[in-house]
SEFIZA-3560 file (N, C-alpha, C; in Angstrom, 3 decimals):
REM SEFIZA-3560
<numar><xx>4.604</xx><yy>-43.122</yy><zz>-6.953</zz><atom>N</atom></numar>
<numar><xx>3.705</xx><yy>-42.694</yy><zz>-5.919</zz><atom>CA</atom></numar>
<numar><xx>3.724</xx><yy>-41.301</yy><zz>-5.872</zz><atom>C</atom></numar>
<numar><xx>4.814</xx><yy>-40.542</yy><zz>-6.238</zz><atom>N</atom></numar>
<numar><xx>4.915</xx><yy>-39.222</yy><zz>-6.061</zz><atom>CA</atom></numar>
<numar><xx>4.000</xx><yy>-38.402</yy><zz>-7.025</zz><atom>C</atom></numar>
<numar><xx>3.711</xx><yy>-38.856</yy><zz>-8.268</zz><atom>N</atom></numar>
<numar><xx>2.752</xx><yy>-38.300</yy><zz>-9.068</zz><atom>CA</atom></numar>
<numar><xx>1.402</xx><yy>-38.457</yy><zz>-8.435</zz><atom>C</atom></numar>
<numar><xx>0.950</xx><yy>-39.470</yy><zz>-7.926</zz><atom>N</atom></numar>
<numar><xx>-0.408</xx><yy>-39.657</yy><zz>-7.339</zz><atom>CA</atom></numar>
<numar><xx>-0.575</xx><yy>-38.660</yy><zz>-6.235</zz><atom>C</atom></numar>
<numar><xx>0.482</xx><yy>-38.505</yy><zz>-5.438</zz><atom>N</atom></numar>
<numar><xx>0.333</xx><yy>-37.632</yy><zz>-4.417</zz><atom>CA</atom></numar>
<numar><xx>0.227</xx><yy>-36.196</yy><zz>-4.856</zz><atom>C</atom></numar>
<numar><xx>1.075</xx><yy>-35.774</yy><zz>-5.887</zz><atom>N</atom></numar>
<numar><xx>0.888</xx><yy>-34.418</yy><zz>-6.446</zz><atom>CA</atom></numar>
<numar><xx>-0.557</xx><yy>-34.210</yy><zz>-6.863</zz><atom>C</atom></numar>
<numar><xx>-0.874</xx><yy>-35.230</yy><zz>-7.711</zz><atom>N</atom></numar>
<numar><xx>-2.277</xx><yy>-34.974</yy><zz>-8.436</zz><atom>CA</atom></numar>
<numar><xx>-3.328</xx><yy>-34.939</yy><zz>-7.355</zz><atom>C</atom></numar>
<numar><xx>-3.230</xx><yy>-35.686</yy><zz>-6.295</zz><atom>N</atom></numar>
<numar><xx>-4.185</xx><yy>-35.660</yy><zz>-5.054</zz><atom>CA</atom></numar>
<numar><xx>-4.160</xx><yy>-34.320</yy><zz>-4.581</zz><atom>C</atom></numar>
<numar><xx>-2.947</xx><yy>-33.790</yy><zz>-4.213</zz><atom>N</atom></numar>
<numar><xx>-2.874</xx><yy>-32.443</yy><zz>-3.660</zz><atom>CA</atom></numar>
<numar><xx>-3.474</xx><yy>-31.352</yy><zz>-4.554</zz><atom>C</atom></numar>
<numar><xx>-3.350</xx><yy>-31.479</yy><zz>-5.749</zz><atom>N</atom></numar>
<numar><xx>-3.863</xx><yy>-30.553</yy><zz>-6.765</zz><atom>CA</atom></numar>
<numar><xx>-5.294</xx><yy>-30.622</yy><zz>-6.839</zz><atom>C</atom></numar>
<numar><xx>-5.835</xx><yy>-31.717</yy><zz>-6.735</zz><atom>N</atom></numar>
<numar><xx>-7.295</xx><yy>-32.069</yy><zz>-6.634</zz><atom>CA</atom></numar>
<numar><xx>-7.927</xx><yy>-31.449</yy><zz>-5.451</zz><atom>C</atom></numar>
<numar><xx>-7.293</xx><yy>-31.581</yy><zz>-4.224</zz><atom>N</atom></numar>
<numar><xx>-7.702</xx><yy>-31.059</yy><zz>-3.004</zz><atom>CA</atom></numar>
<numar><xx>-7.681</xx><yy>-29.545</yy><zz>-3.086</zz><atom>C</atom></numar>
<numar><xx>-6.647</xx><yy>-28.932</yy><zz>-3.640</zz><atom>N</atom></numar>
<numar><xx>-6.626</xx><yy>-27.499</yy><zz>-3.803</zz><atom>CA</atom></numar>
<numar><xx>-7.749</xx><yy>-27.004</yy><zz>-4.638</zz><atom>C</atom></numar>
<numar><xx>-7.885</xx><yy>-27.544</yy><zz>-5.742</zz><atom>N</atom></numar>
<numar><xx>-8.971</xx><yy>-27.101</yy><zz>-6.668</zz><atom>CA</atom></numar>
<numar><xx>-10.350</xx><yy>-27.263</yy><zz>-6.029</zz><atom>C</atom></numar>
<numar><xx>-10.545</xx><yy>-28.429</yy><zz>-5.334</zz><atom>N</atom></numar>
<numar><xx>-11.898</xx><yy>-28.513</yy><zz>-4.697</zz><atom>CA</atom></numar>
<numar><xx>-11.952</xx><yy>-27.426</yy><zz>-3.563</zz><atom>C</atom></numar>
<numar><xx>-10.939</xx><yy>-27.288</yy><zz>-2.796</zz><atom>N</atom></numar>
<numar><xx>-11.123</xx><yy>-26.203</yy><zz>-1.824</zz><atom>CA</atom></numar>
<numar><xx>-11.367</xx><yy>-24.887</yy><zz>-2.525</zz><atom>C</atom></numar>
<numar><xx>-10.825</xx><yy>-24.392</yy><zz>-3.568</zz><atom>N</atom></numar>
<numar><xx>-11.019</xx><yy>-23.250</yy><zz>-4.234</zz><atom>CA</atom></numar>
<numar><xx>-12.412</xx><yy>-23.212</yy><zz>-4.727</zz><atom>C</atom></numar>
<numar><xx>-12.902</xx><yy>-24.177</yy><zz>-5.314</zz><atom>N</atom></numar>
<numar><xx>-14.271</xx><yy>-24.189</yy><zz>-5.924</zz><atom>CA</atom></numar>
<numar><xx>-15.196</xx><yy>-24.106</yy><zz>-4.700</zz><atom>C</atom></numar>
<numar><xx>-15.138</xx><yy>-24.702</yy><zz>-3.590</zz><atom>N</atom></numar>
<numar><xx>-15.997</xx><yy>-24.521</yy><zz>-2.550</zz><atom>CA</atom></numar>
<numar><xx>-15.996</xx><yy>-23.081</yy><zz>-1.943</zz><atom>C</atom></numar>
<numar><xx>-14.871</xx><yy>-22.456</yy><zz>-1.717</zz><atom>N</atom></numar>
<numar><xx>-14.786</xx><yy>-21.173</yy><zz>-1.334</zz><atom>CA</atom></numar>
<numar><xx>-15.450</xx><yy>-20.294</yy><zz>-2.219</zz><atom>C</atom></numar>
<numar><xx>-15.043</xx><yy>-20.179</yy><zz>-3.604</zz><atom>N</atom></numar>
<numar><xx>-15.635</xx><yy>-19.361</yy><zz>-4.537</zz><atom>CA</atom></numar>
<numar><xx>-17.125</xx><yy>-19.514</yy><zz>-4.625</zz><atom>C</atom></numar>
<numar><xx>-17.620</xx><yy>-20.928</yy><zz>-4.580</zz><atom>N</atom></numar>
<numar><xx>-18.941</xx><yy>-21.188</yy><zz>-4.626</zz><atom>CA</atom></numar>
<numar><xx>-19.751</xx><yy>-20.626</yy><zz>-3.455</zz><atom>C</atom></numar>
<numar><xx>-19.228</xx><yy>-20.597</yy><zz>-2.346</zz><atom>N</atom></numar>
<numar><xx>-19.850</xx><yy>-20.019</yy><zz>-1.101</zz><atom>CA</atom></numar>
<numar><xx>-19.982</xx><yy>-18.411</yy><zz>-1.285</zz><atom>C</atom></numar>
<numar><xx>-18.854</xx><yy>-17.829</yy><zz>-1.881</zz><atom>N</atom></numar>
<numar><xx>-18.997</xx><yy>-16.475</yy><zz>-2.212</zz><atom>CA</atom></numar>
<numar><xx>-19.928</xx><yy>-16.010</yy><zz>-3.139</zz><atom>C</atom></numar>
<numar><xx>-20.013</xx><yy>-16.779</yy><zz>-4.174</zz><atom>N</atom></numar>
<numar><xx>-21.065</xx><yy>-16.650</yy><zz>-5.311</zz><atom>CA</atom></numar>
<numar><xx>-22.440</xx><yy>-16.873</yy><zz>-4.856</zz><atom>C</atom></numar>
<numar><xx>-22.685</xx><yy>-17.933</yy><zz>-3.983</zz><atom>N</atom></numar>
<numar><xx>-23.992</xx><yy>-18.156</yy><zz>-3.456</zz><atom>CA</atom></numar>
<numar><xx>-24.434</xx><yy>-16.963</yy><zz>-2.527</zz><atom>C</atom></numar>
<numar><xx>-23.515</xx><yy>-16.461</yy><zz>-1.682</zz><atom>N</atom></numar>
<numar><xx>-23.802</xx><yy>-15.355</yy><zz>-0.717</zz><atom>CA</atom></numar>
<numar><xx>-24.135</xx><yy>-14.114</yy><zz>-1.509</zz><atom>C</atom></numar>
<numar><xx>-23.542</xx><yy>-13.866</yy><zz>-2.679</zz><atom>N</atom></numar>
<numar><xx>-23.877</xx><yy>-12.728</yy><zz>-3.477</zz><atom>CA</atom></numar>
<numar><xx>-25.226</xx><yy>-12.585</yy><zz>-4.038</zz><atom>C</atom></numar>
<numar><xx>-25.781</xx><yy>-13.747</yy><zz>-4.273</zz><atom>N</atom></numar>
<numar><xx>-27.204</xx><yy>-13.899</yy><zz>-4.814</zz><atom>CA</atom></numar>
<numar><xx>-28.362</xx><yy>-14.173</yy><zz>-3.681</zz><atom>C</atom></numar>
<numar><xx>-27.866</xx><yy>-14.178</yy><zz>-2.480</zz><atom>N</atom></numar>
<numar><xx>-28.897</xx><yy>-14.172</yy><zz>-1.389</zz><atom>CA</atom></numar>
<numar><xx>-29.563</xx><yy>-12.929</yy><zz>-1.164</zz><atom>C</atom></numar>
<numar><xx>-30.660</xx><yy>-12.677</yy><zz>-0.482</zz><atom>N</atom></numar>
<numar><xx>-31.189</xx><yy>-11.491</yy><zz>-0.174</zz><atom>CA</atom></numar>
<numar><xx>-30.180</xx><yy>-10.573</yy><zz>0.491</zz><atom>C</atom></numar>
<numar><xx>-29.538</xx><yy>-11.000</yy><zz>1.580</zz><atom>N</atom></numar>
<numar><xx>-28.690</xx><yy>-10.251</yy><zz>2.228</zz><atom>CA</atom></numar>
<numar><xx>-27.420</xx><yy>-9.767</yy><zz>1.392</zz><atom>C</atom></numar>
<numar><xx>-27.062</xx><yy>-10.701</yy><zz>0.451</zz><atom>N</atom></numar>
<numar><xx>-25.848</xx><yy>-10.232</yy><zz>-0.489</zz><atom>CA</atom></numar>
<numar><xx>-26.199</xx><yy>-9.223</yy><zz>-1.391</zz><atom>C</atom></numar>
<numar><xx>-27.522</xx><yy>-9.443</yy><zz>-1.999</zz><atom>N</atom></numar>
<numar><xx>-27.968</xx><yy>-8.427</yy><zz>-2.889</zz><atom>CA</atom></numar>
<numar><xx>-28.059</xx><yy>-7.023</yy><zz>-2.142</zz><atom>C</atom></numar>
<numar><xx>-28.509</xx><yy>-6.932</yy><zz>-1.018</zz><atom>N</atom></numar>
<numar><xx>-28.698</xx><yy>-5.741</yy><zz>-0.192</zz><atom>CA</atom></numar>
<numar><xx>-27.476</xx><yy>-5.147</yy><zz>-0.065</zz><atom>C</atom></numar>
<numar><xx>-26.354</xx><yy>-6.005</yy><zz>0.301</zz><atom>N</atom></numar>
<numar><xx>-25.034</xx><yy>-5.440</yy><zz>0.552</zz><atom>CA</atom></numar>
<numar><xx>-24.447</xx><yy>-4.818</yy><zz>-0.764</zz><atom>C</atom></numar>
<numar><xx>-24.730</xx><yy>-5.391</yy><zz>-1.935</zz><atom>N</atom></numar>
<numar><xx>-24.287</xx><yy>-4.859</yy><zz>-3.195</zz><atom>CA</atom></numar>
<numar><xx>-24.904</xx><yy>-3.655</yy><zz>-3.418</zz><atom>C</atom></numar>
<numar><xx>-26.251</xx><yy>-3.506</yy><zz>-3.318</zz><atom>N</atom></numar>
<numar><xx>-26.985</xx><yy>-2.325</yy><zz>-3.553</zz><atom>CA</atom></numar>
<numar><xx>-26.408</xx><yy>-1.210</yy><zz>-2.510</zz><atom>C</atom></numar>
<numar><xx>-26.128</xx><yy>-1.565</yy><zz>-1.239</zz><atom>N</atom></numar>
<numar><xx>-25.675</xx><yy>-0.562</yy><zz>-0.451</zz><atom>CA</atom></numar>
<numar><xx>-24.266</xx><yy>-0.060</yy><zz>-0.873</zz><atom>C</atom></numar>
<numar><xx>-23.412</xx><yy>-0.948</yy><zz>-1.301</zz><atom>N</atom></numar>
<numar><xx>-22.147</xx><yy>-0.505</yy><zz>-1.705</zz><atom>CA</atom></numar>
<numar><xx>-22.191</xx><yy>0.325</yy><zz>-3.072</zz><atom>C</atom></numar>
<numar><xx>-23.073</xx><yy>0.082</yy><zz>-3.954</zz><atom>N</atom></numar>
<numar><xx>-23.319</xx><yy>0.828</yy><zz>-5.190</zz><atom>CA</atom></numar>
<numar><xx>-23.774</xx><yy>2.193</yy><zz>-4.794</zz><atom>C</atom></numar>
<numar><xx>-24.711</xx><yy>2.204</yy><zz>-3.766</zz><atom>N</atom></numar>
<numar><xx>-25.264</xx><yy>3.644</yy><zz>-3.302</zz><atom>CA</atom></numar>
<numar><xx>-24.137</xx><yy>4.468</yy><zz>-2.740</zz><atom>C</atom></numar>
<numar><xx>-23.254</xx><yy>3.942</yy><zz>-2.009</zz><atom>N</atom></numar>
<numar><xx>-22.210</xx><yy>4.567</yy><zz>-1.342</zz><atom>CA</atom></numar>
<numar><xx>-21.231</xx><yy>5.178</yy><zz>-2.488</zz><atom>C</atom></numar>
<numar><xx>-20.952</xx><yy>4.090</yy><zz>-3.439</zz><atom>N</atom></numar>
<numar><xx>-19.904</xx><yy>4.505</yy><zz>-4.440</zz><atom>CA</atom></numar>
<numar><xx>-20.534</xx><yy>5.732</yy><zz>-5.300</zz><atom>C</atom></numar>
<numar><xx>-21.837</xx><yy>5.635</yy><zz>-5.615</zz><atom>N</atom></numar>
<numar><xx>-22.381</xx><yy>6.612</yy><zz>-6.515</zz><atom>CA</atom></numar>
<numar><xx>-22.505</xx><yy>7.880</yy><zz>-5.733</zz><atom>C</atom></numar>
<numar><xx>-22.839</xx><yy>7.892</yy><zz>-4.425</zz><atom>N</atom></numar>
<numar><xx>-22.817</xx><yy>9.104</yy><zz>-3.737</zz><atom>CA</atom></numar>
<numar><xx>-21.397</xx><yy>9.806</yy><zz>-3.631</zz><atom>C</atom></numar>
<numar><xx>-20.378</xx><yy>9.034</yy><zz>-3.470</zz><atom>N</atom></numar>
<numar><xx>-19.058</xx><yy>9.420</yy><zz>-3.483</zz><atom>CA</atom></numar>
<numar><xx>-18.585</xx><yy>10.136</yy><zz>-4.818</zz><atom>C</atom></numar>
<numar><xx>-18.942</xx><yy>9.400</yy><zz>-5.967</zz><atom>N</atom></numar>
<numar><xx>-18.714</xx><yy>9.819</yy><zz>-7.251</zz><atom>CA</atom></numar>
<numar><xx>-19.424</xx><yy>11.196</yy><zz>-7.458</zz><atom>C</atom></numar>
<numar><xx>-20.656</xx><yy>11.308</yy><zz>-7.156</zz><atom>N</atom></numar>
<numar><xx>-21.486</xx><yy>12.479</yy><zz>-7.301</zz><atom>CA</atom></numar>
<numar><xx>-20.839</xx><yy>13.610</yy><zz>-6.488</zz><atom>C</atom></numar>
<numar><xx>-20.484</xx><yy>13.443</yy><zz>-5.276</zz><atom>N</atom></numar>
<numar><xx>-19.902</xx><yy>14.360</yy><zz>-4.432</zz><atom>CA</atom></numar>
<numar><xx>-18.619</xx><yy>14.996</yy><zz>-5.095</zz><atom>C</atom></numar>
<numar><xx>-17.774</xx><yy>14.063</yy><zz>-5.543</zz><atom>N</atom></numar>
<numar><xx>-16.479</xx><yy>14.383</yy><zz>-6.131</zz><atom>CA</atom></numar>
<numar><xx>-16.778</xx><yy>15.294</yy><zz>-7.546</zz><atom>C</atom></numar>
<numar><xx>-17.792</xx><yy>14.844</yy><zz>-8.372</zz><atom>N</atom></numar>
<numar><xx>-18.219</xx><yy>15.539</yy><zz>-9.607</zz><atom>CA</atom></numar>
<numar><xx>-18.700</xx><yy>16.889</yy><zz>-9.280</zz><atom>C</atom></numar>
<numar><xx>-19.509</xx><yy>17.070</yy><zz>-8.277</zz><atom>N</atom></numar>
<numar><xx>-20.059</xx><yy>18.369</yy><zz>-7.860</zz><atom>CA</atom></numar>
<numar><xx>-19.018</xx><yy>19.274</yy><zz>-7.402</zz><atom>C</atom></numar>
<numar><xx>-18.082</xx><yy>18.757</yy><zz>-6.555</zz><atom>N</atom></numar>
<numar><xx>-16.874</xx><yy>19.516</yy><zz>-6.078</zz><atom>CA</atom></numar>
<numar><xx>-15.949</xx><yy>20.060</yy><zz>-7.217</zz><atom>C</atom></numar>
<numar><xx>-15.623</xx><yy>19.232</yy><zz>-8.031</zz><atom>N</atom></numar>
<numar><xx>-14.911</xx><yy>19.433</yy><zz>-9.118</zz><atom>CA</atom></numar>
<numar><xx>-15.494</xx><yy>20.417</yy><zz>-10.050</zz><atom>C</atom></numar>
<numar><xx>-16.688</xx><yy>20.330</yy><zz>-10.302</zz><atom>N</atom></numar>
<numar><xx>-17.557</xx><yy>21.254</yy><zz>-11.165</zz><atom>CA</atom></numar>
<numar><xx>-17.652</xx><yy>22.662</yy><zz>-10.539</zz><atom>C</atom></numar>
<numar><xx>-17.784</xx><yy>22.725</yy><zz>-9.212</zz><atom>N</atom></numar>
<numar><xx>-17.856</xx><yy>24.013</yy><zz>-8.404</zz><atom>CA</atom></numar>
<numar><xx>-16.677</xx><yy>24.753</yy><zz>-8.523</zz><atom>C</atom></numar>
<numar><xx>-15.419</xx><yy>23.972</yy><zz>-8.411</zz><atom>N</atom></numar>
<numar><xx>-14.179</xx><yy>24.640</yy><zz>-8.496</zz><atom>CA</atom></numar>
<numar><xx>-13.789</xx><yy>25.156</yy><zz>-9.821</zz><atom>C</atom></numar>
<numar><xx>-14.294</xx><yy>24.389</yy><zz>-10.963</zz><atom>N</atom></numar>
<numar><xx>-14.040</xx><yy>24.724</yy><zz>-12.327</zz><atom>CA</atom></numar>
<numar><xx>-14.896</xx><yy>25.997</yy><zz>-12.533</zz><atom>C</atom></numar>
<numar><xx>-16.207</xx><yy>26.017</yy><zz>-12.102</zz><atom>N</atom></numar>
<numar><xx>-17.029</xx><yy>27.223</yy><zz>-12.392</zz><atom>CA</atom></numar>
<numar><xx>-16.470</xx><yy>28.484</yy><zz>-11.602</zz><atom>C</atom></numar>
<numar><xx>-15.940</xx><yy>28.418</yy><zz>-10.354</zz><atom>N</atom></numar>
<numar><xx>-15.265</xx><yy>29.423</yy><zz>-9.769</zz><atom>CA</atom></numar>
<numar><xx>-14.097</xx><yy>30.001</yy><zz>-10.409</zz><atom>C</atom></numar>
<numar><xx>-13.345</xx><yy>29.029</yy><zz>-10.868</zz><atom>N</atom></numar>
<numar><xx>-11.916</xx><yy>29.414</yy><zz>-11.666</zz><atom>CA</atom></numar>
<numar><xx>-12.404</xx><yy>30.187</yy><zz>-12.971</zz><atom>C</atom></numar>
<numar><xx>-13.358</xx><yy>29.610</yy><zz>-13.603</zz><atom>N</atom></numar>
<numar><xx>-13.863</xx><yy>30.156</yy><zz>-14.950</zz><atom>CA</atom></numar>
<numar><xx>-14.427</xx><yy>31.636</yy><zz>-14.780</zz><atom>C</atom></numar>
<numar><xx>-15.205</xx><yy>31.835</yy><zz>-13.655</zz><atom>N</atom></numar>
<numar><xx>-15.833</xx><yy>33.159</yy><zz>-13.273</zz><atom>CA</atom></numar>
<numar><xx>-14.718</xx><yy>34.119</yy><zz>-12.979</zz><atom>C</atom></numar>
<numar><xx>-13.656</xx><yy>33.745</yy><zz>-12.181</zz><atom>N</atom></numar>
<numar><xx>-12.541</xx><yy>34.540</yy><zz>-12.034</zz><atom>CA</atom></numar>
<numar><xx>-11.822</xx><yy>34.993</yy><zz>-13.223</zz><atom>C</atom></numar>
<numar><xx>-11.642</xx><yy>34.133</yy><zz>-14.220</zz><atom>N</atom></numar>
<numar><xx>-11.029</xx><yy>34.372</yy><zz>-15.520</zz><atom>CA</atom></numar>
<numar><xx>-11.902</xx><yy>35.476</yy><zz>-16.315</zz><atom>C</atom></numar>
<numar><xx>-13.193</xx><yy>35.145</yy><zz>-16.368</zz><atom>N</atom></numar>
<numar><xx>-14.017</xx><yy>36.010</yy><zz>-17.101</zz><atom>CA</atom></numar>
<numar><xx>-14.163</xx><yy>37.435</yy><zz>-16.338</zz><atom>C</atom></numar>
<numar><xx>-14.109</xx><yy>37.470</yy><zz>-15.006</zz><atom>N</atom></numar>
<numar><xx>-14.070</xx><yy>38.830</yy><zz>-14.332</zz><atom>CA</atom></numar>
<numar><xx>-12.900</xx><yy>39.647</yy><zz>-14.589</zz><atom>C</atom></numar>
<numar><xx>-11.720</xx><yy>38.873</yy><zz>-14.717</zz><atom>N</atom></numar>
<numar><xx>-10.518</xx><yy>39.521</yy><zz>-14.859</zz><atom>CA</atom></numar>
<numar><xx>-10.389</xx><yy>39.979</yy><zz>-16.301</zz><atom>C</atom></numar>
<numar><xx>-10.891</xx><yy>39.128</yy><zz>-17.297</zz><atom>N</atom></numar>
<numar><xx>-10.885</xx><yy>39.586</yy><zz>-18.629</zz><atom>CA</atom></numar>
<numar><xx>-11.802</xx><yy>40.744</yy><zz>-18.956</zz><atom>C</atom></numar>
<numar><xx>-12.969</xx><yy>40.938</yy><zz>-18.282</zz><atom>N</atom></numar>
<numar><xx>-13.870</xx><yy>41.966</yy><zz>-18.383</zz><atom>CA</atom></numar>
<numar><xx>-13.486</xx><yy>43.151</yy><zz>-17.376</zz><atom>C</atom></numar>
<numar><xx>-12.545</xx><yy>42.971</yy><zz>-16.667</zz><atom>N</atom></numar>
<numar><xx>-12.176</xx><yy>44.167</yy><zz>-15.710</zz><atom>CA</atom></numar>
<numar><xx>-13.223</xx><yy>44.411</yy><zz>-14.679</zz><atom>C</atom></numar>
<numar><xx>-13.992</xx><yy>43.361</yy><zz>-14.169</zz><atom>N</atom></numar>
<numar><xx>-14.950</xx><yy>43.412</yy><zz>-13.160</zz><atom>CA</atom></numar>
<numar><xx>-14.202</xx><yy>43.012</yy><zz>-11.780</zz><atom>C</atom></numar>
<numar><xx>-14.755</xx><yy>43.699</yy><zz>-10.765</zz><atom>N</atom></numar>
<numar><xx>-14.259</xx><yy>43.205</yy><zz>-9.414</zz><atom>CA</atom></numar>
<numar><xx>-15.268</xx><yy>42.229</yy><zz>-8.859</zz><atom>C</atom></numar>
<numar><xx>-14.865</xx><yy>41.484</yy><zz>-7.915</zz><atom>N</atom></numar>
<numar><xx>-15.634</xx><yy>40.494</yy><zz>-7.204</zz><atom>CA</atom></numar>
<numar><xx>-16.327</xx><yy>41.179</yy><zz>-6.154</zz><atom>C</atom></numar>
//
């Protein structure tokens, strides 16, 4: 009887997992889910672009300082 109860519990657990993941997957492909994914991608891209531009600006300033120092120019 113990084996049957074990396998029944495993089956219930797997079924619950499939239902929960199925609902998440279904929501992902609804119009609202797609809009959420697009909004998240937009925010992530904006953050990445901001970080990139900030790093690039800092690197440009540092290189300009190096060149000015090497050429003996004042800022």
